[in-house]
N, C-alpha and C positions, 0 to 999 in steps of 0.2 A: 504493500501499499503506499510505500514511500518512506523515506528517511526519518519521518518523526513519528510513524504509527509503532515504533518499537519502544517507546518511552510512555509509560501508563501511571495515571494516577486516578485511584477512586473509580477504575473499571472504565474510565475513557482515556482516549490518548490525548497527550499533549501536543500542541501545534497541528490540529486537525480540525476541519471543518465539517460539522453534522449538519445535513439536511433533513430537517424535522418536519414530518407530515402532522399537521394539526386537524382538530375536528373540522367539519364542515357545517357543523351545525350544534348537535348535541355535545356537550363538552365532556361526557362520559366516554365518548369514541376514541379518545387519546389511549395511545398504548403505554403500558408499563415504562418500557424501554425509553420512549420519548421522555417521559417525566424525569426519568433517572438523568438522561442526558441534560434535560434543562435545568435540573438541580444542580449539576455538577460543573458545567462549563463555566470558563470564566467570564465570557460575553455572550450575550444572546442577540442576534440581529434579526429584526421584525420589519414585515411589510408596513404594518401599523402598530406602534407601540402602545396605542391604548388597547387595540385588540388583544395583542400578546399578554398584556398586563392583566386583562380579564380572565384568561386562562391561568396565568400564574398564581394569581390572587384566589382563584376557585380550589387550587390544590396547594396552597400556602407555600409557593415558592417564591423567594426572594432573589431576584435577578443580582448578580455582583454588577454587571454593567449592561444596560439596555440601550440599542441605538437603532435608528431607523435605517433600513434599506428598502428603497422601493422603485418603481420604474423610472422616475425623474432623476434619481441619484445613485443609480446602482454601480456605475463605474467609479465614481468618487468613493462611495462607501466600500466598493470591494477593495479599493487601495488601502483604505484604514484596516480592514479586517486581514489583509496579507501582512501588513505592518505588524498587527497584533500577534499573528501566527509566527512571524519571524522572532517576536519576543518570547516565544514559548508558551503563549496564551491556547487555551481551547474555545472554539466558537461554535454557536449553533445558530442555524438560520431557519426561521419559520415564516412563511407568507400567512396571509389573513385567515386562510380556510384551504384544507386540503393538503395536497403535495406541492412544494416550491418547484418552479421550472415548468409546471405543466399549466399553460396558458395563465401564468403567475411569474412575477419576478424571480431570479435565483440562478437562470441559466450562464448568464455572463459572470455572476459571481464564483460559480464552479469553476468557469473557464479559467478566470483568473488565478484562482486558488490552485487549480491543477499545474497551469503554466508555471506558477511559482515553486512547484515541486512539493507541495503539501498534500496530505491524504485527504479525501472527500469520503465522508461515511454516510450512507443513506440510512434514514431511520424510518421505515415504511409506515404507511397508516392509511388514513382516510382519503379517498379520491371520488368525486362526485359522478365521473363519467362511469367508473367501474361499478360503483353504487347503484348507479341506474340500469347499467347492463344487467347486474345479477337479479334484479327484481322486474324486468322488462318481458320475460318469458319468450324472447326472441331466440331461435334455434340455429341462426346462422353460425358458422363455426369461424368466420372472420369479421373484423370490423375496422374501420377507419375512423381515428380520432382527429377531427378536424379542429375542434375548439370554436372560437368564435368566428363568425362570418363577417365580411366587410359591412360596415354601418350604412353606407350609400347603396341605395336601391340598385342602381344599375351595375355597379360593381360586384354586389352580391348576386346578382342573376348571372353574370358572366362566371363568378367563381362555381356556381352550382351547375352552370352549363358543363363546365369540365369535370363534375362529378357524376354526371348523369347516367353514364354508362358503366360504372364501376359496379362489380359484382359482390359488394361488401356492405353490411350496416353501416351508414354514416351516423357519426355521433358529433353533435354540435352542442356548444354553450351558448346562451342567449340571455340578454337582460331583459327586464320586464317592460321597459318602454319601447323594445324592438321586437317583441315576440310575435304580434300579431302580423306584422309586416313580413317576419321572416318566414311563419308558416304559410303565409299567402304566396310568397315568392317559391317557396318549396314545391307546393302545389302546382303553381303555373310552370316551373321549369322541369319538374320530376314526374309529373302527373298525378292527378287528384285521388287515383285509386291505390297508391302505395299505403302501406302501413307506417304508422307513426306512434312512438310511445312519448308522452309528455311527461316529464318527471320535474317536479317543482319543490322547493323548500324541503329537499331531502335531509332526514333526521330530524327536522323541525317539528314545531306544533302542528302546523296546518301542511304536512307533507302530503302530496297529492301524486299519483302515477295513473294516466289515463291513456287508454289505447284507443285508437280510431283510424279512419282513412285521413289521409293529407287533406282531401277536399272538405273534410267536416272540421279540421282543426282549428282555424280561424273562429269559426262559428260557435264551436264549444268553449274556447277561450272567452269570447265575448258575452255569452250568455251569463256570465257571473265575474263582476269586476275583480272579486278576490281570486279568481282564476289566473288573472294577468299580474299577481304579485309575487315577488319573490325571485330567486335565480333559478334559471332553466337548464335541464340536459334535455336535447331532443334526439331521439334515436328514429332514424329513418330508414326502412327497408331499402335493399340495393337493388340494383336493376337485376332483372330476372332474365337469363339467357333465352330460355324456352318463350317467356311472355314476350320478349322483344320480337322475336320470330313471328310469333303470332299477330302481333300488332302490325308488323309490316305486311303480313298477308292480308290482314282485317283492312289496312289501307286502300291495297289495290282492289279488294272487294267493294269497299265503300264507293271508291271513283266511280266504279260502274253502276252500283245500285243507286247512287244518288241522282243519276240520269233519270230515274224512272219513279222513285219512291221518297217519300218525305224523311226527314231526318232520323226520327225516332225508330221508324219502321226499318230504314236502311242499316242502321247501327244494330238493332236486335238481330236482323237477319245475317249481317257480317259476322256477328259475333258466333251464330250457330255453326256458319260454315267454317271459320277459321279456328275457333276456341279462344279468340282474344276476349279481354274484358269488354262487357257492354257499355260500361260507363266510359272507359277511355276512348272507345269507338265513337260514342255519342258526341264527347268533347271535340274529337277530331272532325267528325262529320259538320259539326258547327262552324270549326274554322274552315274547312274546305267550302262550305257553302258562302262563307264571308268572302272568300278570295274571288269567286265567280262573278263575272260582270253581271 
């Protein structure tokens, strides 16, 4: 693990950085090992010292030294931490919730510490994406963790277009003020018939895990203002290779049937002929009709 890992005091390495996962909501979800590290290190760096203080106070831990390291000062704070390591100190880093460096600050700090030749020790624990996956009921063997999509609508749709053909579960984080716009764009780009699991406020009092089709997601969220509060994990079904082939065949069938039949009837018949989903074919039929002069 590096030159400093050979020296130990109180069960933790001198001159090492500990990357500590903290609870994503329920304070009881911290690990025993994380608590021991937080008790024993010389310095605790935190994304928000107020959030860290709440966890430390809950467990009666008094930090010897508590400093801030967040996205706006990470490079500068990383330099301070490397200097502390050179002085033989042990340092723990914790982001506000979950695992540092996963859609949170921490990666640049870890890179700087490793480049300086000091060991980095992961202390695993809570992670919102993995927690949501474990309770999703999704049976796909592979998933792609994307994190936060772009905040601007055009950039968000362009990013989704690049993900459309991937045959993996797609896992996103989203903030409450953008979640309706995001699921609307997900439906528009990926297709309204894909399955989505919406997980919000995980491990907290109002934890909610809801499954539906993408086309129904925005309406479900808007039915109750409380459903649009909190931090979100969105898990979206990946592209279905067989389904994509069926949809391609359905498109060809639709183009012929729409010459003679109304939209609803053409979509239903094309679905029976090709096995493609009727809802997707209906949406496609509407678009094909709009494009005709």
